[in-house]
TORPA-232701 format. One record per atom (N, C-alpha, C, O): y, z, x; residue in one letter. Coordinates in Angstrom, 1 decimal. Layout:
N
+--------+--------+--------+------+
|     py |     pz |     px | resn |
+--------+--------+--------+------+
|      Y |      Z |      X |    a |
...
+--------+--------+--------+------+
***
This chain:
98
+--------+--------+--------+------+
|     py |     pz |     px | resn |
+--------+--------+--------+------+
|   88.2 | -135.6 | -111.5 |    x |
|   88.9 | -135.1 | -110.4 |    x |
|   90.0 | -134.7 | -111.0 |    x |
|   90.8 | -133.9 | -110.5 |    x |
|   90.4 | -135.3 | -112.3 |    x |
|   91.8 | -134.5 | -113.1 |    x |
|   90.9 | -133.6 | -113.5 |    x |
|   91.5 | -132.6 | -113.2 |    x |
|   90.1 | -133.3 | -113.9 |    x |
|   89.6 | -131.5 | -114.7 |    x |
|   89.9 | -130.9 | -113.5 |    x |
|   91.1 | -130.7 | -113.6 |    x |
|   89.5 | -130.6 | -112.1 |    x |
|   89.6 | -129.7 | -110.9 |    x |
|   91.0 | -129.7 | -110.9 |    x |
|   91.4 | -128.5 | -110.9 |    x |
|   91.9 | -130.5 | -111.0 |    x |
|   93.6 | -130.5 | -110.7 |    x |
|   94.3 | -129.7 | -112.1 |    x |
|   95.2 | -128.9 | -112.0 |    x |
|   93.6 | -130.1 | -113.2 |    x |
|   94.2 | -129.7 | -114.0 |    x |
|   94.1 | -128.3 | -114.5 |    x |
|   94.8 | -127.8 | -115.3 |    x |
|   92.8 | -127.5 | -113.8 |    x |
|   92.2 | -126.2 | -113.8 |    x |
|   93.7 | -125.7 | -113.3 |    x |
|   94.3 | -124.9 | -114.0 |    x |
|   94.4 | -126.1 | -111.8 |    x |
|   95.1 | -125.4 | -111.7 |    x |
|   96.4 | -125.6 | -111.6 |    x |
|   97.1 | -124.6 | -111.5 |    x |
|   96.8 | -126.9 | -111.7 |    x |
|   97.9 | -127.3 | -112.1 |    x |
|   98.6 | -128.5 | -113.0 |    x |
|   98.0 | -129.6 | -113.2 |    x |
|   99.7 | -128.4 | -113.5 |    x |
|   99.8 | -129.0 | -114.9 |    x |
|  100.4 | -130.7 | -114.4 |    x |
|  100.9 | -131.2 | -113.4 |    x |
|   99.9 | -131.0 | -115.5 |    x |
|   99.9 | -132.7 | -115.3 |    x |
|  101.2 | -133.2 | -116.2 |    x |
|  101.0 | -133.7 | -117.3 |    x |
|  102.4 | -133.0 | -115.5 |    x |
|  103.5 | -133.7 | -116.2 |    x |
|  103.9 | -135.5 | -116.1 |    x |
|  104.9 | -135.9 | -116.5 |    x |
|  103.1 | -136.2 | -115.7 |    x |
|  103.0 | -137.3 | -115.9 |    x |
|  101.5 | -137.9 | -115.5 |    x |
|  100.6 | -137.2 | -115.3 |    x |
|  101.3 | -138.9 | -115.4 |    x |
|   99.9 | -140.0 | -115.4 |    x |
|   99.7 | -139.8 | -113.6 |    x |
|  100.3 | -140.4 | -112.8 |    x |
|   98.9 | -138.8 | -113.3 |    x |
|   99.0 | -139.3 | -111.5 |    x |
|   99.6 | -138.6 | -111.0 |    x |
|   99.9 | -138.9 | -109.8 |    x |
|  100.3 | -137.4 | -111.5 |    x |
|  101.4 | -136.5 | -111.3 |    x |
|  100.8 | -134.9 | -111.2 |    x |
|   99.8 | -134.5 | -111.8 |    x |
|  101.2 | -134.5 | -110.8 |    x |
|  100.5 | -132.7 | -110.9 |    x |
|  101.6 | -132.0 | -110.4 |    x |
|  102.2 | -132.5 | -109.4 |    x |
|  102.0 | -130.8 | -111.1 |    x |
|  102.8 | -129.5 | -110.1 |    x |
|  102.2 | -128.1 | -110.7 |    x |
|  101.7 | -127.8 | -111.7 |    x |
|  102.6 | -127.6 | -109.8 |    x |
|  102.0 | -126.0 | -109.6 |    x |
|  102.4 | -125.5 | -108.2 |    x |
|  103.1 | -126.0 | -107.3 |    x |
|  101.8 | -124.5 | -108.2 |    x |
|  102.1 | -123.4 | -106.9 |    x |
|  100.8 | -122.8 | -106.9 |    x |
|  100.6 | -121.6 | -107.4 |    x |
|   99.8 | -123.4 | -106.4 |    x |
|   98.6 | -122.7 | -106.1 |    x |
|   98.9 | -121.7 | -105.0 |    x |
|  100.0 | -121.5 | -104.6 |    x |
|   97.7 | -121.1 | -104.6 |    x |
|   97.5 | -120.2 | -103.2 |    x |
|   97.0 | -121.1 | -102.0 |    x |
|   96.5 | -122.2 | -102.4 |    x |
|   97.2 | -121.0 | -100.8 |    x |
|   97.4 | -121.8 |  -99.7 |    x |
|   95.5 | -122.6 | -100.0 |    x |
|   95.3 | -123.8 | -100.3 |    x |
|   94.8 | -121.6 | -100.0 |    x |
|   93.1 | -121.6 |  -99.9 |    x |
|   93.2 | -122.7 | -101.3 |    x |
|   93.0 | -123.9 | -101.0 |    x |
|   93.5 | -122.3 | -102.6 |    x |
|   93.8 | -123.6 | -103.6 |    x |
|   93.9 | -124.8 | -103.2 |    x |
|   93.1 | -125.8 | -103.4 |    x |
|   95.1 | -124.9 | -102.6 |    x |
|   95.9 | -125.7 | -102.2 |    x |
|   95.2 | -126.6 | -101.0 |    x |
|   95.7 | -127.7 | -100.9 |    x |
|   94.5 | -126.4 | -100.3 |    x |
|   93.7 | -126.7 |  -99.1 |    x |
|   92.5 | -127.7 |  -99.9 |    x |
|   92.2 | -128.9 |  -99.8 |    x |
|   91.8 | -126.6 | -100.9 |    x |
|   90.3 | -127.2 | -101.4 |    x |
|   90.6 | -128.3 | -102.4 |    x |
|   89.9 | -129.2 | -102.8 |    x |
|   92.0 | -128.1 | -102.7 |    x |
|   92.3 | -128.9 | -103.7 |    x |
|   92.5 | -130.9 | -103.2 |    x |
|   92.4 | -132.1 | -103.6 |    x |
|   93.1 | -130.2 | -102.1 |    x |
|   93.6 | -131.5 | -100.7 |    x |
|   92.1 | -132.3 | -100.2 |    x |
|   91.9 | -133.5 | -100.1 |    x |
|   91.2 | -131.2 | -100.1 |    x |
|   90.1 | -131.9 |  -99.5 |    x |
|   89.1 | -132.5 | -100.6 |    x |
|   88.3 | -133.4 | -100.4 |    x |
|   89.4 | -132.2 | -101.6 |    x |
|   88.4 | -132.6 | -103.0 |    x |
|   89.2 | -134.1 | -103.4 |    x |
|   88.6 | -135.0 | -103.9 |    x |
|   90.6 | -134.2 | -103.2 |    x |
|   91.4 | -135.8 | -103.5 |    x |
|   90.9 | -136.4 | -102.1 |    x |
|   90.6 | -137.5 | -102.3 |    x |
|   90.9 | -136.0 | -101.2 |    x |
|   90.9 | -137.0 | -100.1 |    x |
|   89.8 | -137.4 | -100.1 |    x |
|   89.9 | -138.6 |  -99.7 |    x |
|   88.5 | -137.1 | -100.4 |    x |
|   87.1 | -137.6 | -100.7 |    x |
|   87.0 | -138.3 | -101.9 |    x |
|   86.3 | -139.3 | -101.9 |    x |
|   87.7 | -138.1 | -103.1 |    x |
|   87.9 | -139.1 | -104.0 |    x |
|   88.8 | -139.9 | -104.4 |    x |
|   88.8 | -140.3 | -105.5 |    x |
|   89.6 | -140.4 | -103.4 |    x |
|   90.8 | -140.7 | -103.2 |    x |
|   90.1 | -142.6 | -103.5 |    x |
|   90.6 | -143.2 | -104.4 |    x |
|   89.1 | -143.1 | -102.5 |    x |
|   88.7 | -144.1 | -102.9 |    x |
|   90.2 | -145.8 | -102.3 |    x |
|   90.5 | -145.6 | -101.1 |    x |
|   90.6 | -146.2 | -102.5 |    x |
|   91.7 | -147.7 | -102.7 |    x |
|   92.5 | -146.6 | -102.7 |    x |
|   92.9 | -146.6 | -101.5 |    x |
|   93.1 | -145.8 | -103.3 |    x |
|   94.0 | -145.1 | -103.8 |    x |
|   95.1 | -144.4 | -102.5 |    x |
|   94.8 | -144.7 | -101.4 |    x |
|   96.0 | -143.6 | -102.7 |    x |
|   96.3 | -142.4 | -101.9 |    x |
|   96.7 | -141.1 | -102.5 |    x |
|   97.2 | -141.1 | -103.7 |    x |
|   96.4 | -139.9 | -101.8 |    x |
|   97.2 | -138.7 | -102.3 |    x |
|   98.4 | -138.1 | -101.5 |    x |
|   98.3 | -138.1 | -100.3 |    x |
|   99.0 | -137.8 | -101.9 |    x |
|  100.8 | -137.1 | -101.3 |    x |
|  100.4 | -135.7 | -102.0 |    x |
|   99.9 | -135.5 | -103.2 |    x |
|  100.8 | -134.7 | -100.7 |    x |
|  100.8 | -133.5 | -101.4 |    x |
|  102.2 | -132.7 | -100.7 |    x |
|  102.6 | -132.7 |  -99.5 |    x |
|  102.7 | -132.2 | -101.6 |    x |
|  104.0 | -131.6 | -101.1 |    x |
|  103.8 | -130.0 | -101.7 |    x |
|  103.2 | -129.7 | -102.7 |    x |
|  104.6 | -129.0 | -100.5 |    x |
|  104.5 | -127.4 | -101.4 |    x |
|  106.0 | -126.8 | -101.0 |    x |
|  106.9 | -127.5 | -100.6 |    x |
|  105.9 | -125.6 | -101.1 |    x |
|  106.8 | -124.5 | -100.7 |    x |
|  106.7 | -124.2 |  -99.4 |    x |
|  105.6 | -123.7 |  -99.0 |    x |
|  107.8 | -124.4 |  -98.5 |    x |
|  107.3 | -123.5 |  -97.0 |    x |
|  108.6 | -123.1 |  -96.4 |    x |
|  109.7 | -123.5 |  -96.8 |    x |
|  108.4 | -122.2 |  -95.2 |    x |
|  109.4 | -121.6 |  -94.8 |    x |
|  109.9 | -122.4 |  -93.6 |    x |
|  109.4 | -122.3 |  -92.5 |    x |
|  110.9 | -123.1 |  -94.0 |    x |
|  111.3 | -124.5 |  -92.5 |    x |
|  112.6 | -124.2 |  -93.2 |    x |
|  112.9 | -123.3 |  -93.9 |    x |
|  113.6 | -125.4 |  -92.6 |    x |
|  114.8 | -125.5 |  -92.9 |    x |
|  114.5 | -126.6 |  -94.3 |    x |
|  115.1 | -126.6 |  -95.4 |    x |
|  113.7 | -127.4 |  -94.1 |    x |
|  113.7 | -128.3 |  -95.5 |    x |
|  113.4 | -127.6 |  -96.5 |    x |
|  113.8 | -128.0 |  -97.6 |    x |
|  112.6 | -126.4 |  -96.5 |    x |
|  112.3 | -125.8 |  -97.6 |    x |
|  110.6 | -126.1 |  -98.2 |    x |
|  110.0 | -125.4 |  -99.0 |    x |
|  110.1 | -127.3 |  -97.5 |    x |
|  109.1 | -128.0 |  -98.3 |    x |
|  108.6 | -128.2 |  -96.8 |    x |
|  109.2 | -127.9 |  -95.7 |    x |
|  106.9 | -128.9 |  -97.2 |    x |
|  106.2 | -129.5 |  -96.2 |    x |
|  105.2 | -130.4 |  -97.0 |    x |
|  105.2 | -130.3 |  -98.3 |    x |
|  104.5 | -131.3 |  -96.3 |    x |
|  103.6 | -132.6 |  -96.9 |    x |
|  102.7 | -132.9 |  -95.9 |    x |
|  102.6 | -132.6 |  -94.7 |    x |
|  101.9 | -133.6 |  -96.9 |    x |
|  100.6 | -134.3 |  -96.2 |    x |
|  100.5 | -135.5 |  -96.9 |    x |
|  100.9 | -135.6 |  -98.1 |    x |
|   99.7 | -136.6 |  -96.0 |    x |
|   99.4 | -137.9 |  -97.2 |    x |
|   98.3 | -138.3 |  -97.0 |    x |
|   97.8 | -138.0 |  -95.9 |    x |
|   97.9 | -139.0 |  -97.8 |    x |
|   96.4 | -139.4 |  -97.2 |    x |
|   96.1 | -140.6 |  -97.9 |    x |
|   96.1 | -140.3 |  -99.1 |    x |
|   95.8 | -142.0 |  -97.5 |    x |
|   95.1 | -143.1 |  -98.4 |    x |
|   96.1 | -144.2 |  -97.8 |    x |
|   96.9 | -144.0 |  -96.8 |    x |
|   96.0 | -145.5 |  -98.7 |    x |
|   96.6 | -146.4 |  -98.3 |    x |
|   97.9 | -146.6 |  -99.5 |    x |
|   97.6 | -146.4 | -100.7 |    x |
|   99.1 | -147.1 |  -99.2 |    x |
|  100.2 | -147.2 | -100.0 |    x |
|  100.8 | -147.8 |  -99.1 |    x |
|  100.6 | -147.8 |  -97.9 |    x |
|  102.1 | -148.4 | -100.0 |    x |
|  103.6 | -148.7 | -100.1 |    x |
|  104.3 | -148.0 |  -99.0 |    x |
|  104.8 | -148.6 |  -98.0 |    x |
|  104.3 | -146.4 |  -99.4 |    x |
|  105.4 | -146.1 |  -99.1 |    x |
|  104.8 | -144.2 |  -97.9 |    x |
|  103.8 | -143.4 |  -98.0 |    x |
|  105.7 | -144.4 |  -97.1 |    x |
|  104.9 | -143.5 |  -95.6 |    x |
|  105.7 | -142.3 |  -95.8 |    x |
|  107.0 | -142.5 |  -95.8 |    x |
|  105.2 | -140.8 |  -95.9 |    x |
|  106.0 | -139.9 |  -95.6 |    x |
|  105.8 | -139.6 |  -93.7 |    x |
|  104.9 | -139.5 |  -93.0 |    x |
|  107.1 | -139.6 |  -93.7 |    x |
|  107.2 | -139.2 |  -91.7 |    x |
|  107.8 | -138.1 |  -91.4 |    x |
|  108.7 | -137.9 |  -92.2 |    x |
|  107.7 | -137.2 |  -90.6 |    x |
|  108.4 | -137.0 |  -90.3 |    x |
|  109.2 | -136.5 |  -88.7 |    x |
|  108.6 | -136.0 |  -87.7 |    x |
|  111.0 | -136.9 |  -88.8 |    x |
|  111.7 | -137.2 |  -87.8 |    x |
|  112.7 | -136.4 |  -87.3 |    x |
|  113.8 | -136.3 |  -87.9 |    x |
|  112.5 | -135.9 |  -86.1 |    x |
|  113.2 | -134.7 |  -85.7 |    x |
|  113.8 | -133.9 |  -86.9 |    x |
|  114.9 | -133.8 |  -87.3 |    x |
|  112.7 | -133.2 |  -87.4 |    x |
|  113.2 | -132.7 |  -88.8 |    x |
|  113.2 | -132.7 |  -89.9 |    x |
|  112.9 | -131.9 |  -90.8 |    x |
|  113.6 | -134.0 |  -89.6 |    x |
|  113.6 | -134.7 |  -91.4 |    x |
|  112.4 | -135.2 |  -91.9 |    x |
|  111.4 | -135.6 |  -91.2 |    x |
|  112.6 | -135.0 |  -93.6 |    x |
|  111.7 | -135.6 |  -93.8 |    x |
|  111.9 | -137.2 |  -94.3 |    x |
|  112.8 | -137.4 |  -95.2 |    x |
|  111.4 | -138.1 |  -93.8 |    x |
|  111.6 | -139.8 |  -94.4 |    x |
|  110.3 | -140.0 |  -94.9 |    x |
|  109.3 | -139.6 |  -94.5 |    x |
|  110.7 | -141.0 |  -96.1 |    x |
|  109.9 | -142.1 |  -96.8 |    x |
|  110.3 | -143.3 |  -96.5 |    x |
|  111.4 | -143.9 |  -96.7 |    x |
|  109.2 | -143.8 |  -96.0 |    x |
|  109.6 | -145.2 |  -95.0 |    x |
|  108.6 | -146.5 |  -96.0 |    x |
|  107.4 | -146.7 |  -96.0 |    x |
|  109.5 | -147.2 |  -96.8 |    x |
|  108.8 | -148.6 |  -97.4 |    x |
|  108.2 | -149.5 |  -96.7 |    x |
|  108.9 | -150.2 |  -96.0 |    x |
|  107.0 | -149.6 |  -96.6 |    x |
|  105.7 | -150.8 |  -95.7 |    x |
|  106.2 | -152.3 |  -96.8 |    x |
|  106.1 | -152.6 |  -98.0 |    x |
|  106.6 | -152.7 |  -96.0 |    x |
|  106.8 | -154.2 |  -96.4 |    x |
|  105.7 | -155.2 |  -96.5 |    x |
|  105.5 | -155.5 |  -95.4 |    x |
|  104.9 | -155.9 |  -97.5 |    x |
|  103.8 | -156.7 |  -97.0 |    x |
|  104.0 | -157.9 |  -97.2 |    x |
|  105.1 | -158.1 |  -97.6 |    x |
|  103.4 | -158.8 |  -96.9 |    x |
|  104.1 | -160.3 |  -96.5 |    x |
|  104.0 | -160.9 |  -97.6 |    x |
|  103.2 | -160.4 |  -98.5 |    x |
|  104.7 | -162.1 |  -98.0 |    x |
|  104.9 | -162.6 |  -99.4 |    x |
|  104.2 | -163.1 |  -99.6 |    x |
|  104.1 | -164.1 |  -98.9 |    x |
|  103.3 | -162.9 | -100.6 |    x |
|  102.2 | -163.9 | -101.3 |    x |
|  102.5 | -165.4 | -101.7 |    x |
|  103.6 | -165.8 | -102.1 |    x |
|  101.5 | -166.2 | -101.6 |    x |
|  102.0 | -167.6 | -101.9 |    x |
|  101.5 | -167.8 | -103.0 |    x |
|  100.4 | -167.1 | -103.2 |    x |
|  102.1 | -168.8 | -103.9 |    x |
|  101.8 | -169.1 | -105.1 |    x |
|  100.7 | -170.0 | -105.6 |    x |
|  100.6 | -170.8 | -104.8 |    x |
|  100.0 | -170.2 | -106.4 |    x |
|   99.1 | -171.1 | -106.5 |    x |
|   99.4 | -172.5 | -106.1 |    x |
|   98.8 | -173.2 | -105.3 |    x |
|  100.4 | -172.6 | -106.8 |    x |
|  101.0 | -174.3 | -106.6 |    x |
|  101.7 | -174.6 | -105.3 |    x |
|  102.0 | -175.7 | -105.1 |    x |
|  101.9 | -173.6 | -104.5 |    x |
|  102.2 | -174.0 | -103.0 |    x |
|  101.0 | -173.8 | -102.5 |    x |
|  100.8 | -174.8 | -101.8 |    x |
|   99.9 | -173.0 | -102.5 |    x |
|   98.5 | -173.2 | -101.8 |    x |
|   97.7 | -174.7 | -102.0 |    x |
|   97.0 | -175.3 | -101.1 |    x |
|   97.8 | -175.1 | -103.1 |    x |
|   97.6 | -176.3 | -103.7 |    x |
|   98.4 | -177.8 | -103.2 |    x |
|   97.9 | -178.9 | -103.0 |    x |
|   99.7 | -177.3 | -103.1 |    x |
|  100.4 | -178.6 | -102.2 |    x |
|   99.7 | -178.4 | -100.5 |    x |
|   98.9 | -179.1 |  -99.9 |    x |
|  100.2 | -177.3 | -100.2 |    x |
|   99.4 | -177.4 |  -98.6 |    x |
|   98.4 | -178.1 |  -98.9 |    x |
|   98.5 | -179.3 |  -98.9 |    x |
|   97.5 | -177.7 |  -99.1 |    x |
|   95.7 | -178.2 |  -99.1 |    x |
|   95.9 | -180.0 |  -99.5 |    x |
|   95.3 | -181.0 |  -99.1 |    x |
|   96.6 | -180.0 | -100.3 |    x |
|   96.8 | -181.7 | -100.8 |    x |
|   97.3 | -182.3 |  -99.3 |    x |
|   96.7 | -183.2 |  -98.7 |    x |
|   98.6 | -181.7 |  -98.7 |    x |
|   98.9 | -182.4 |  -97.5 |    x |
|   98.2 | -182.4 |  -96.3 |    x |
|   98.3 | -183.2 |  -95.5 |    x |
|   97.1 | -181.1 |  -96.3 |    x |
|   96.5 | -181.3 |  -95.2 |    x |
|   95.5 | -182.5 |  -95.0 |    x |
|   95.1 | -182.9 |  -93.9 |    x |
|   95.0 | -183.2 |  -96.5 |    x |
|   94.4 | -183.6 |  -96.7 |    x |
|   94.5 | -185.0 |  -96.0 |    x |
|   93.7 | -185.7 |  -95.3 |    x |
|   96.1 | -185.1 |  -96.5 |    x |
|   96.6 | -186.6 |  -96.0 |    x |
|   96.7 | -186.8 |  -95.0 |    x |
|   97.1 | -188.0 |  -94.7 |    x |
+--------+--------+--------+------+
***
């Protein structure tokens, strides 16, 4: 996937690409990226003629959700339930046996 992205965009950091492709190229890159995502996620932002000056879309599993609310672009951080430590699980299992 990196090869297809690097033909049209510049990799500014690992996994982050920047550029100004045409709408057609942007849509084709989006389709390819969504197919190759696997368990990761893809987010795409581009210039648009609206109040914000940009538009966006997101696909896949991530802790951050890009949403639009009454014309505002918002980033929501999804909380995951806290993980139990191995020691705590062992103690709970021991108490269940008693």
